[in-house]
Biopython code that builds the backbone (N, CA, C, O; Angstrom):
import numpy as np
from Bio.PDB.StructureBuilder import StructureBuilder

atoms = [
    (1, "UNK", "N", (-0.122, -52.959, -94.547)),
    (1, "UNK", "CA", (-1.289, -53.787, -94.330)),
    (1, "UNK", "C", (-2.325, -52.998, -93.543)),
    (1, "UNK", "O", (-2.027, -52.413, -92.501)),
    (2, "UNK", "N", (-3.520, -52.994, -94.052)),
    (2, "UNK", "CA", (-4.569, -52.224, -93.403)),
    (2, "UNK", "C", (-4.963, -52.845, -92.061)),
    (2, "UNK", "O", (-5.020, -52.149, -91.048)),
    (3, "UNK", "N", (-5.229, -54.124, -92.053)),
    (3, "UNK", "CA", (-5.556, -54.830, -90.810)),
    (3, "UNK", "C", (-4.352, -55.662, -90.421)),
    (3, "UNK", "O", (-3.781, -56.367, -91.253)),
    (4, "UNK", "N", (-3.974, -55.585, -89.189)),
    (4, "UNK", "CA", (-2.819, -56.318, -88.714)),
    (4, "UNK", "C", (-3.213, -57.732, -88.330)),
    (4, "UNK", "O", (-4.370, -57.978, -87.989)),
    (5, "UNK", "N", (-2.262, -58.676, -88.380)),
    (5, "UNK", "CA", (-2.566, -60.071, -88.084)),
    (5, "UNK", "C", (-3.146, -60.335, -86.701)),
    (5, "UNK", "O", (-3.794, -61.362, -86.499)),
    (6, "UNK", "N", (-2.931, -59.431, -85.737)),
    (6, "UNK", "CA", (-3.475, -59.669, -84.400)),
    (6, "UNK", "C", (-4.942, -59.281, -84.298)),
    (6, "UNK", "O", (-5.576, -59.549, -83.278)),
    (7, "UNK", "N", (-5.491, -58.659, -85.327)),
    (7, "UNK", "CA", (-6.902, -58.317, -85.383)),
    (7, "UNK", "C", (-7.690, -59.607, -85.651)),
    (7, "UNK", "O", (-7.426, -60.297, -86.635)),
    (8, "UNK", "N", (-8.651, -59.935, -84.784)),
    (8, "UNK", "CA", (-9.369, -61.212, -84.885)),
    (8, "UNK", "C", (-10.104, -61.357, -86.214)),
    (8, "UNK", "O", (-10.135, -62.446, -86.787)),
    (9, "UNK", "N", (-10.686, -60.291, -86.702)),
    (9, "UNK", "CA", (-11.385, -60.340, -87.990)),
    (9, "UNK", "C", (-10.404, -60.686, -89.120)),
    (9, "UNK", "O", (-10.710, -61.491, -90.000)),
    (10, "UNK", "N", (-9.229, -60.067, -89.075)),
    (10, "UNK", "CA", (-8.208, -60.357, -90.076)),
    (10, "UNK", "C", (-7.776, -61.811, -89.983)),
    (10, "UNK", "O", (-7.646, -62.489, -91.003)),
    (11, "UNK", "N", (-7.552, -62.295, -88.767)),
    (11, "UNK", "CA", (-7.133, -63.700, -88.565)),
    (11, "UNK", "C", (-8.141, -64.664, -89.159)),
    (11, "UNK", "O", (-7.757, -65.607, -89.852)),
    (12, "UNK", "N", (-9.410, -64.450, -88.905)),
    (12, "UNK", "CA", (-10.448, -65.344, -89.422)),
    (12, "UNK", "C", (-10.457, -65.328, -90.953)),
    (12, "UNK", "O", (-10.554, -66.375, -91.593)),
    (13, "UNK", "N", (-10.354, -64.144, -91.519)),
    (13, "UNK", "CA", (-10.311, -64.017, -92.974)),
    (13, "UNK", "C", (-9.076, -64.724, -93.532)),
    (13, "UNK", "O", (-9.156, -65.443, -94.528)),
    (14, "UNK", "N", (-7.933, -64.509, -92.877)),
    (14, "UNK", "CA", (-6.678, -65.127, -93.315)),
    (14, "UNK", "C", (-6.779, -66.653, -93.288)),
    (14, "UNK", "O", (-6.344, -67.321, -94.226)),
    (15, "UNK", "N", (-7.340, -67.193, -92.237)),
    (15, "UNK", "CA", (-7.456, -68.649, -92.102)),
    (15, "UNK", "C", (-8.402, -69.249, -93.140)),
    (15, "UNK", "O", (-8.290, -70.432, -93.462)),
    (16, "UNK", "N", (-9.328, -68.455, -93.666)),
    (16, "UNK", "CA", (-10.237, -68.950, -94.717)),
    (16, "UNK", "C", (-9.573, -68.955, -96.098)),
    (16, "UNK", "O", (-10.042, -69.626, -97.017)),
    (17, "UNK", "N", (-8.496, -68.213, -96.233)),
    (17, "UNK", "CA", (-7.824, -68.118, -97.531)),
    (17, "UNK", "C", (-7.063, -69.410, -97.838)),
    (17, "UNK", "O", (-6.504, -70.031, -96.934)),
    (18, "UNK", "N", (-7.041, -69.817, -99.119)),
    (18, "UNK", "CA", (-6.207, -70.965, -99.498)),
    (18, "UNK", "C", (-4.724, -70.606, -99.389)),
    (18, "UNK", "O", (-4.354, -69.433, -99.417)),
    (19, "UNK", "N", (-3.898, -71.619, -99.266)),
    (19, "UNK", "CA", (-2.463, -71.401, -99.086)),
    (19, "UNK", "C", (-1.868, -70.555, -100.204)),
    (19, "UNK", "O", (-1.011, -69.714, -99.932)),
    (20, "UNK", "N", (-2.286, -70.742, -101.431)),
    (20, "UNK", "CA", (-1.716, -69.980, -102.548)),
    (20, "UNK", "C", (-1.973, -68.484, -102.375)),
    (20, "UNK", "O", (-1.106, -67.670, -102.691)),
    (21, "UNK", "N", (-3.141, -68.119, -101.882)),
    (21, "UNK", "CA", (-3.441, -66.700, -101.649)),
    (21, "UNK", "C", (-2.632, -66.153, -100.480)),
    (21, "UNK", "O", (-2.118, -65.036, -100.537)),
    (22, "UNK", "N", (-2.524, -66.950, -99.421)),
    (22, "UNK", "CA", (-1.726, -66.514, -98.281)),
    (22, "UNK", "C", (-0.276, -66.272, -98.716)),
    (22, "UNK", "O", (0.318, -65.245, -98.389)),
    (23, "UNK", "N", (0.277, -67.227, -99.454)),
    (23, "UNK", "CA", (1.668, -67.112, -99.884)),
    (23, "UNK", "C", (1.850, -65.962, -100.877)),
    (23, "UNK", "O", (2.898, -65.316, -100.884)),
    (24, "UNK", "N", (0.855, -65.702, -101.704)),
    (24, "UNK", "CA", (0.935, -64.567, -102.634)),
    (24, "UNK", "C", (0.981, -63.251, -101.868)),
    (24, "UNK", "O", (1.742, -62.350, -102.221)),
    (25, "UNK", "N", (0.174, -63.139, -100.827)),
    (25, "UNK", "CA", (0.180, -61.916, -100.017)),
    (25, "UNK", "C", (1.512, -61.750, -99.280)),
    (25, "UNK", "O", (2.037, -60.641, -99.178)),
    (26, "UNK", "N", (2.047, -62.846, -98.773)),
    (26, "UNK", "CA", (3.356, -62.802, -98.118)),
    (26, "UNK", "C", (4.417, -62.415, -99.145)),
    (26, "UNK", "O", (5.287, -61.588, -98.872)),
    (27, "UNK", "N", (4.336, -63.018, -100.323)),
    (27, "UNK", "CA", (5.281, -62.715, -101.392)),
    (27, "UNK", "C", (5.253, -61.254, -101.800)),
    (27, "UNK", "O", (6.287, -60.669, -102.123)),
    (28, "UNK", "N", (4.078, -60.675, -101.784)),
    (28, "UNK", "CA", (3.943, -59.248, -102.117)),
    (28, "UNK", "C", (4.723, -58.392, -101.118)),
    (28, "UNK", "O", (5.379, -57.426, -101.505)),
    (29, "UNK", "N", (4.652, -58.744, -99.847)),
    (29, "UNK", "CA", (5.400, -58.017, -98.813)),
    (29, "UNK", "C", (6.906, -58.209, -99.006)),
    (29, "UNK", "O", (7.684, -57.267, -98.854)),
    (30, "UNK", "N", (7.308, -59.439, -99.344)),
    (30, "UNK", "CA", (8.727, -59.726, -99.586)),
    (30, "UNK", "C", (9.224, -58.932, -100.794)),
    (30, "UNK", "O", (10.309, -58.352, -100.753)),
    (31, "UNK", "N", (8.433, -58.906, -101.869)),
    (31, "UNK", "CA", (8.818, -58.158, -103.070)),
    (31, "UNK", "C", (8.987, -56.675, -102.761)),
    (31, "UNK", "O", (9.899, -56.033, -103.283)),
    (32, "UNK", "N", (8.125, -56.132, -101.923)),
    (32, "UNK", "CA", (8.256, -54.724, -101.529)),
    (32, "UNK", "C", (9.510, -54.514, -100.687)),
    (32, "UNK", "O", (10.202, -53.507, -100.842)),
    (33, "UNK", "N", (9.805, -55.458, -99.800)),
    (33, "UNK", "CA", (11.040, -55.351, -99.003)),
    (33, "UNK", "C", (12.260, -55.336, -99.923)),
    (33, "UNK", "O", (13.201, -54.571, -99.709)),
    (34, "UNK", "N", (12.233, -56.181, -100.937)),
    (34, "UNK", "CA", (13.336, -56.227, -101.901)),
    (34, "UNK", "C", (13.432, -54.891, -102.644)),
    (34, "UNK", "O", (14.518, -54.333, -102.807)),
    (35, "UNK", "N", (12.299, -54.401, -103.082)),
    (35, "UNK", "CA", (12.282, -53.140, -103.828)),
    (35, "UNK", "C", (12.887, -51.995, -103.013)),
    (35, "UNK", "O", (13.688, -51.214, -103.526)),
    (36, "UNK", "N", (12.498, -51.903, -101.738)),
    (36, "UNK", "CA", (13.009, -50.813, -100.904)),
    (36, "UNK", "C", (14.457, -51.055, -100.504)),
    (36, "UNK", "O", (15.203, -50.103, -100.277)),
    (37, "UNK", "N", (14.860, -52.312, -100.415)),
    (37, "UNK", "CA", (16.266, -52.632, -100.156)),
    (37, "UNK", "C", (17.124, -52.123, -101.311)),
    (37, "UNK", "O", (18.182, -51.530, -101.099)),
    (38, "UNK", "N", (16.656, -52.362, -102.529)),
    (38, "UNK", "CA", (17.387, -51.902, -103.713)),
    (38, "UNK", "C", (17.494, -50.385, -103.747)),
    (38, "UNK", "O", (18.478, -49.841, -104.248)),
    (39, "UNK", "N", (16.482, -49.695, -103.215)),
    (39, "UNK", "CA", (16.485, -48.233, -103.194)),
    (39, "UNK", "C", (17.258, -47.674, -101.999)),
    (39, "UNK", "O", (17.465, -46.465, -101.893)),
    (40, "UNK", "N", (17.683, -48.570, -101.097)),
    (40, "UNK", "CA", (18.467, -48.134, -99.942)),
    (40, "UNK", "C", (17.662, -47.584, -98.786)),
    (40, "UNK", "O", (18.228, -46.954, -97.893)),
    (41, "UNK", "N", (16.353, -47.805, -98.776)),
    (41, "UNK", "CA", (15.510, -47.325, -97.677)),
    (41, "UNK", "C", (15.380, -48.439, -96.634)),
    (41, "UNK", "O", (14.517, -49.311, -96.737)),
    (42, "UNK", "N", (16.247, -48.387, -95.641)),
    (42, "UNK", "CA", (16.322, -49.458, -94.645)),
    (42, "UNK", "C", (15.054, -49.560, -93.799)),
    (42, "UNK", "O", (14.643, -50.662, -93.437)),
    (43, "UNK", "N", (14.436, -48.436, -93.483)),
    (43, "UNK", "CA", (13.221, -48.464, -92.655)),
    (43, "UNK", "C", (12.066, -49.137, -93.395)),
    (43, "UNK", "O", (11.381, -49.990, -92.832)),
    (44, "UNK", "N", (11.850, -48.757, -94.650)),
    (44, "UNK", "CA", (10.764, -49.387, -95.408)),
    (44, "UNK", "C", (11.072, -50.862, -95.669)),
    (44, "UNK", "O", (10.169, -51.698, -95.653)),
    (45, "UNK", "N", (12.332, -51.177, -95.906)),
    (45, "UNK", "CA", (12.723, -52.579, -96.074)),
    (45, "UNK", "C", (12.350, -53.362, -94.828)),
    (45, "UNK", "O", (11.729, -54.421, -94.913)),
    (46, "UNK", "N", (12.726, -52.841, -93.680)),
    (46, "UNK", "CA", (12.436, -53.497, -92.397)),
    (46, "UNK", "C", (10.924, -53.629, -92.183)),
    (46, "UNK", "O", (10.445, -54.672, -91.737)),
    (47, "UNK", "N", (10.178, -52.572, -92.502)),
    (47, "UNK", "CA", (8.723, -52.612, -92.310)),
    (47, "UNK", "C", (8.066, -53.709, -93.153)),
    (47, "UNK", "O", (7.244, -54.475, -92.651)),
    (48, "UNK", "N", (8.432, -53.778, -94.426)),
    (48, "UNK", "CA", (7.831, -54.805, -95.287)),
    (48, "UNK", "C", (8.300, -56.206, -94.903)),
    (48, "UNK", "O", (7.528, -57.162, -94.969)),
    (49, "UNK", "N", (9.559, -56.326, -94.504)),
    (49, "UNK", "CA", (10.050, -57.622, -94.028)),
    (49, "UNK", "C", (9.272, -58.057, -92.793)),
    (49, "UNK", "O", (8.822, -59.200, -92.710)),
    (50, "UNK", "N", (9.116, -57.157, -91.844)),
    (50, "UNK", "CA", (8.378, -57.487, -90.619)),
    (50, "UNK", "C", (6.926, -57.837, -90.915)),
    (50, "UNK", "O", (6.349, -58.703, -90.257)),
    (51, "UNK", "N", (6.340, -57.177, -91.890)),
    (51, "UNK", "CA", (4.969, -57.492, -92.286)),
    (51, "UNK", "C", (4.890, -58.915, -92.843)),
    (51, "UNK", "O", (3.973, -59.666, -92.510)),
    (52, "UNK", "N", (5.846, -59.279, -93.688)),
    (52, "UNK", "CA", (5.887, -60.642, -94.230)),
    (52, "UNK", "C", (6.070, -61.660, -93.106)),
    (52, "UNK", "O", (5.435, -62.715, -93.107)),
    (53, "UNK", "N", (6.936, -61.342, -92.153)),
    (53, "UNK", "CA", (7.171, -62.245, -91.024)),
    (53, "UNK", "C", (5.913, -62.395, -90.182)),
    (53, "UNK", "O", (5.577, -63.504, -89.767)),
    (54, "UNK", "N", (5.210, -61.291, -89.922)),
    (54, "UNK", "CA", (3.954, -61.364, -89.161)),
    (54, "UNK", "C", (2.956, -62.296, -89.851)),
    (54, "UNK", "O", (2.285, -63.096, -89.199)),
    (55, "UNK", "N", (2.870, -62.180, -91.172)),
    (55, "UNK", "CA", (1.934, -63.031, -91.913)),
    (55, "UNK", "C", (2.371, -64.496, -91.881)),
    (55, "UNK", "O", (1.532, -65.391, -91.775)),
    (56, "UNK", "N", (3.659, -64.743, -91.970)),
    (56, "UNK", "CA", (4.142, -66.126, -91.872)),
    (56, "UNK", "C", (3.854, -66.722, -90.499)),
    (56, "UNK", "O", (3.446, -67.879, -90.395)),
    (57, "UNK", "N", (4.061, -65.945, -89.457)),
    (57, "UNK", "CA", (3.779, -66.423, -88.100)),
    (57, "UNK", "C", (2.288, -66.680, -87.935)),
    (57, "UNK", "O", (1.892, -67.669, -87.318)),
    (58, "UNK", "N", (1.468, -65.804, -88.476)),
    (58, "UNK", "CA", (0.023, -66.032, -88.441)),
    (58, "UNK", "C", (-0.330, -67.305, -89.203)),
    (58, "UNK", "O", (-1.180, -68.079, -88.764)),
    (59, "UNK", "N", (0.314, -67.519, -90.330)),
    (59, "UNK", "CA", (0.042, -68.710, -91.144)),
    (59, "UNK", "C", (0.408, -69.974, -90.369)),
    (59, "UNK", "O", (-0.264, -70.997, -90.502)),
    (60, "UNK", "N", (1.462, -69.911, -89.565)),
    (60, "UNK", "CA", (1.835, -71.055, -88.713)),
    (60, "UNK", "C", (0.688, -71.438, -87.781)),
    (60, "UNK", "O", (0.528, -72.608, -87.433)),
    (61, "UNK", "N", (-0.103, -70.455, -87.381)),
    (61, "UNK", "CA", (-1.204, -70.688, -86.445)),
    (61, "UNK", "C", (-2.472, -71.195, -87.130)),
    (61, "UNK", "O", (-3.427, -71.594, -86.464)),
    (62, "UNK", "N", (-2.474, -71.177, -88.457)),
    (62, "UNK", "CA", (-3.655, -71.596, -89.216)),
    (62, "UNK", "C", (-3.902, -73.081, -88.964)),
    (62, "UNK", "O", (-3.027, -73.909, -89.216)),
    (63, "UNK", "N", (-5.098, -73.423, -88.463)),
    (63, "UNK", "CA", (-5.375, -74.812, -88.099)),
    (63, "UNK", "C", (-5.366, -75.801, -89.276)),
    (63, "UNK", "O", (-5.334, -77.012, -89.055)),
    (64, "UNK", "N", (-5.392, -75.310, -90.502)),
    (64, "UNK", "CA", (-5.437, -76.252, -91.629)),
    (64, "UNK", "C", (-4.071, -76.861, -91.952)),
    (64, "UNK", "O", (-3.988, -77.798, -92.747)),
    (65, "UNK", "N", (-3.002, -76.342, -91.347)),
    (65, "UNK", "CA", (-1.663, -76.848, -91.644)),
    (65, "UNK", "C", (-1.174, -77.820, -90.594)),
    (65, "UNK", "O", (-1.499, -77.703, -89.412)),
    (66, "UNK", "N", (-0.396, -78.771, -91.040)),
    (66, "UNK", "CA", (0.208, -79.748, -90.144)),
    (66, "UNK", "C", (1.604, -79.327, -89.724)),
    (66, "UNK", "O", (2.082, -78.243, -90.061)),
    (67, "UNK", "N", (2.230, -80.200, -88.993)),
    (67, "UNK", "CA", (3.555, -79.938, -88.423)),
    (67, "UNK", "C", (4.611, -79.625, -89.497)),
    (67, "UNK", "O", (5.429, -78.723, -89.315)),
    (68, "UNK", "N", (4.595, -80.353, -90.591)),
    (68, "UNK", "CA", (5.594, -80.127, -91.653)),
    (68, "UNK", "C", (5.473, -78.719, -92.221)),
    (68, "UNK", "O", (6.481, -78.059, -92.473)),
    (69, "UNK", "N", (4.259, -78.266, -92.420)),
    (69, "UNK", "CA", (4.043, -76.921, -92.958)),
    (69, "UNK", "C", (4.528, -75.876, -91.967)),
    (69, "UNK", "O", (5.125, -74.876, -92.365)),
    (70, "UNK", "N", (4.282, -76.091, -90.695)),
    (70, "UNK", "CA", (4.717, -75.139, -89.678)),
    (70, "UNK", "C", (6.238, -75.016, -89.699)),
    (70, "UNK", "O", (6.773, -73.916, -89.562)),
    (71, "UNK", "N", (6.936, -76.137, -89.870)),
    (71, "UNK", "CA", (8.399, -76.096, -89.955)),
    (71, "UNK", "C", (8.848, -75.295, -91.177)),
    (71, "UNK", "O", (9.817, -74.540, -91.109)),
    (72, "UNK", "N", (8.140, -75.463, -92.290)),
    (72, "UNK", "CA", (8.451, -74.694, -93.503)),
    (72, "UNK", "C", (8.275, -73.198, -93.252)),
    (72, "UNK", "O", (9.121, -72.398, -93.652)),
    (73, "UNK", "N", (7.185, -72.817, -92.592)),
    (73, "UNK", "CA", (6.950, -71.410, -92.287)),
    (73, "UNK", "C", (8.021, -70.871, -91.331)),
    (73, "UNK", "O", (8.486, -69.742, -91.488)),
    (74, "UNK", "N", (8.406, -71.679, -90.345)),
    (74, "UNK", "CA", (9.479, -71.276, -89.419)),
    (74, "UNK", "C", (10.775, -71.009, -90.176)),
    (74, "UNK", "O", (11.466, -70.024, -89.916)),
    (75, "UNK", "N", (11.096, -71.896, -91.114)),
    (75, "UNK", "CA", (12.310, -71.721, -91.917)),
    (75, "UNK", "C", (12.235, -70.441, -92.746)),
    (75, "UNK", "O", (13.225, -69.724, -92.885)),
    (76, "UNK", "N", (11.058, -70.162, -93.292)),
    (76, "UNK", "CA", (10.878, -68.952, -94.098)),
    (76, "UNK", "C", (11.070, -67.699, -93.244)),
    (76, "UNK", "O", (11.691, -66.732, -93.686)),
    (77, "UNK", "N", (10.544, -67.718, -92.034)),
    (77, "UNK", "CA", (10.717, -66.584, -91.116)),
    (77, "UNK", "C", (12.200, -66.386, -90.815)),
    (77, "UNK", "O", (12.707, -65.266, -90.864)),
    (78, "UNK", "N", (12.885, -67.473, -90.506)),
    (78, "UNK", "CA", (14.302, -67.388, -90.188)),
    (78, "UNK", "C", (15.109, -66.839, -91.368)),
    (78, "UNK", "O", (16.022, -66.034, -91.185)),
    (79, "UNK", "N", (14.763, -67.281, -92.571)),
    (79, "UNK", "CA", (15.475, -66.809, -93.758)),
    (79, "UNK", "C", (15.250, -65.309, -93.990)),
    (79, "UNK", "O", (16.193, -64.580, -94.297)),
    (80, "UNK", "N", (14.008, -64.852, -93.844)),
    (80, "UNK", "CA", (13.729, -63.427, -94.026)),
    (80, "UNK", "C", (14.452, -62.581, -92.985)),
    (80, "UNK", "O", (15.029, -61.544, -93.310)),
    (81, "UNK", "N", (14.417, -63.025, -91.744)),
    (81, "UNK", "CA", (15.116, -62.283, -90.684)),
    (81, "UNK", "C", (16.613, -62.198, -90.985)),
    (81, "UNK", "O", (17.230, -61.142, -90.846)),
    (82, "UNK", "N", (17.177, -63.322, -91.396)),
    (82, "UNK", "CA", (18.598, -63.362, -91.690)),
    (82, "UNK", "C", (18.949, -62.463, -92.873)),
    (82, "UNK", "O", (19.935, -61.727, -92.827)),
    (83, "UNK", "N", (18.147, -62.523, -93.924)),
    (83, "UNK", "CA", (18.463, -61.786, -95.141)),
    (83, "UNK", "C", (18.277, -60.281, -94.988)),
    (83, "UNK", "O", (19.167, -59.498, -95.319)),
    (84, "UNK", "N", (17.110, -59.885, -94.484)),
    (84, "UNK", "CA", (16.802, -58.457, -94.412)),
    (84, "UNK", "C", (17.286, -57.787, -93.132)),
    (84, "UNK", "O", (17.620, -56.602, -93.148)),
    (85, "UNK", "N", (17.331, -58.518, -92.032)),
    (85, "UNK", "CA", (17.610, -57.900, -90.745)),
    (85, "UNK", "C", (18.911, -58.388, -90.102)),
    (85, "UNK", "O", (19.370, -57.823, -89.109)),
    (86, "UNK", "N", (19.499, -59.438, -90.673)),
    (86, "UNK", "CA", (20.687, -60.030, -90.066)),
    (86, "UNK", "C", (21.904, -59.944, -90.953)),
    (86, "UNK", "O", (22.085, -58.982, -91.699)),
    (87, "UNK", "N", (22.738, -60.966, -90.860)),
    (87, "UNK", "CA", (24.021, -60.990, -91.569)),
    (87, "UNK", "C", (23.999, -61.826, -92.840)),
    (87, "UNK", "O", (25.034, -61.996, -93.484)),
    (88, "UNK", "N", (22.836, -62.351, -93.209)),
    (88, "UNK", "CA", (22.684, -63.191, -94.400)),
    (88, "UNK", "C", (23.662, -64.364, -94.392)),
    (88, "UNK", "O", (24.367, -64.609, -95.371)),
    (89, "UNK", "N", (23.693, -65.080, -93.278)),
    (89, "UNK", "CA", (24.586, -66.238, -93.165)),
    (89, "UNK", "C", (24.172, -67.376, -94.104)),
    (89, "UNK", "O", (24.984, -68.246, -94.419)),
    (90, "UNK", "N", (22.912, -67.371, -94.551)),
    (90, "UNK", "CA", (22.450, -68.423, -95.461)),
    (90, "UNK", "C", (22.762, -68.106, -96.924)),
    (90, "UNK", "O", (22.580, -68.960, -97.792)),
    (91, "UNK", "N", (23.221, -66.909, -97.201)),
    (91, "UNK", "CA", (23.552, -66.537, -98.572)),
    (91, "UNK", "C", (22.331, -66.360, -99.467)),
    (91, "UNK", "O", (22.403, -66.584, -100.675)),
    (92, "UNK", "N", (21.226, -65.963, -98.880)),
    (92, "UNK", "CA", (19.993, -65.741, -99.632)),
    (92, "UNK", "C", (20.180, -64.553, -100.568)),
    (92, "UNK", "O", (20.940, -63.629, -100.276)),
    (93, "UNK", "N", (19.478, -64.590, -101.694)),
    (93, "UNK", "CA", (19.499, -63.479, -102.647)),
    (93, "UNK", "C", (18.064, -63.080, -102.971)),
    (93, "UNK", "O", (17.118, -63.805, -102.662)),
    (94, "UNK", "N", (17.921, -61.918, -103.597)),
    (94, "UNK", "CA", (16.599, -61.491, -104.056)),
    (94, "UNK", "C", (16.024, -62.547, -105.000)),
    (94, "UNK", "O", (14.839, -62.875, -104.939)),
    (95, "UNK", "N", (16.873, -63.064, -105.861)),
    (95, "UNK", "CA", (16.444, -64.066, -106.849)),
    (95, "UNK", "C", (15.918, -65.330, -106.166)),
    (95, "UNK", "O", (14.903, -65.889, -106.583)),
    (96, "UNK", "N", (16.596, -65.767, -105.138)),
    (96, "UNK", "CA", (16.154, -66.965, -104.406)),
    (96, "UNK", "C", (14.779, -66.718, -103.780)),
    (96, "UNK", "O", (13.893, -67.568, -103.867)),
    (97, "UNK", "N", (14.605, -65.562, -103.154)),
    (97, "UNK", "CA", (13.319, -65.255, -102.526)),
    (97, "UNK", "C", (12.200, -65.191, -103.554)),
    (97, "UNK", "O", (11.113, -65.718, -103.320)),
    (98, "UNK", "N", (12.455, -64.552, -104.687)),
    (98, "UNK", "CA", (11.408, -64.431, -105.700)),
    (98, "UNK", "C", (11.153, -65.771, -106.399)),
    (98, "UNK", "O", (10.056, -66.010, -106.902)),
    (99, "UNK", "N", (12.153, -66.630, -106.429)),
    (99, "UNK", "CA", (11.941, -67.980, -106.968)),
    (99, "UNK", "C", (10.953, -68.746, -106.079)),
    (99, "UNK", "O", (10.154, -69.543, -106.571)),
    (100, "UNK", "N", (11.018, -68.497, -104.781)),
    (100, "UNK", "CA", (10.127, -69.163, -103.825)),
    (100, "UNK", "C", (8.726, -68.548, -103.825)),
    (100, "UNK", "O", (7.734, -69.271, -103.913)),
    (101, "UNK", "N", (8.641, -67.236, -103.729)),
    (101, "UNK", "CA", (7.345, -66.568, -103.600)),
    (101, "UNK", "C", (6.706, -66.198, -104.937)),
    (101, "UNK", "O", (5.482, -66.111, -105.038)),
    (102, "UNK", "N", (7.518, -65.982, -105.944)),
    (102, "UNK", "CA", (7.027, -65.528, -107.241)),
    (102, "UNK", "C", (5.937, -66.374, -107.860)),
    (102, "UNK", "O", (4.948, -65.823, -108.343)),
    (103, "UNK", "N", (6.075, -67.699, -107.869)),
    (103, "UNK", "CA", (5.017, -68.520, -108.482)),
    (103, "UNK", "C", (3.638, -68.340, -107.834)),
    (103, "UNK", "O", (2.619, -68.398, -108.521)),
    (104, "UNK", "N", (3.608, -68.126, -106.539)),
    (104, "UNK", "CA", (2.325, -67.875, -105.867)),
    (104, "UNK", "C", (1.740, -66.551, -106.334)),
    (104, "UNK", "O", (0.537, -66.431, -106.570)),
    (105, "UNK", "N", (2.610, -65.568, -106.463)),
    (105, "UNK", "CA", (2.163, -64.245, -106.894)),
    (105, "UNK", "C", (1.672, -64.288, -108.348)),
    (105, "UNK", "O", (0.678, -63.646, -108.687)),
    (106, "UNK", "N", (2.355, -65.028, -109.185)),
    (106, "UNK", "CA", (1.950, -65.155, -110.603)),
    (106, "UNK", "C", (0.594, -65.828, -110.731)),
    (106, "UNK", "O", (-0.249, -65.381, -111.508)),
    (107, "UNK", "N", (0.377, -66.884, -109.987)),
    (107, "UNK", "CA", (-0.902, -67.603, -110.053)),
    (107, "UNK", "C", (-2.053, -66.711, -109.606)),
    (107, "UNK", "O", (-3.153, -66.784, -110.154)),
    (108, "UNK", "N", (-1.797, -65.877, -108.618)),
    (108, "UNK", "CA", (-2.860, -65.007, -108.119)),
    (108, "UNK", "C", (-3.225, -63.963, -109.168)),
    (108, "UNK", "O", (-4.399, -63.623, -109.314)),
    (109, "UNK", "N", (-2.244, -63.453, -109.895)),
    (109, "UNK", "CA", (-2.524, -62.468, -110.942)),
    (109, "UNK", "C", (-3.318, -63.101, -112.081)),
    (109, "UNK", "O", (-4.134, -62.432, -112.715)),
    (110, "UNK", "N", (-3.083, -64.391, -112.345)),
    (110, "UNK", "CA", (-3.786, -65.073, -113.434)),
    (110, "UNK", "C", (-5.227, -65.380, -113.074)),
    (110, "UNK", "O", (-6.079, -65.499, -113.954)),
    (111, "UNK", "N", (-5.503, -65.509, -111.776)),
    (111, "UNK", "CA", (-6.853, -65.902, -111.339)),
    (111, "UNK", "C", (-7.877, -64.807, -111.566)),
    (111, "UNK", "O", (-9.053, -64.987, -111.250)),
]
sb = StructureBuilder()
sb.init_structure("model")
sb.init_model(0)
sb.init_chain("A")
sb.init_seg("    ")
for serial, (resi, resn, name, xyz) in enumerate(atoms, 1):
    if name == "N":
        sb.init_residue(resn, " ", resi, " ")
    sb.init_atom(name, np.array(xyz, "f"), 0.0, 1.0, " ", f" {name:<3s}", serial, name[0])
structure = sb.get_structure()
């Protein structure tokens, strides 16, 4: 990511984006984490996972979302941490992650 989520300009731009675009960008980071996981590059996997988590945490701060959405984002962060950085106690798979993020990414490509 060129601009990090803690950059105020990036935050303002991010908050103006519709949820589908935000989720597509997060999904892109998740897809890259999966790709590097498959290649066995643990550092790049961790970097892309952390980037996705940073974006999810930033999305939690977006004033347009209510409490239910924040809980959903929290769950997504926990799942990514568990899958890529933890013991995968939830039994998440690449397929499950792409089932969640993939539709957002597909819609963005069609737009």
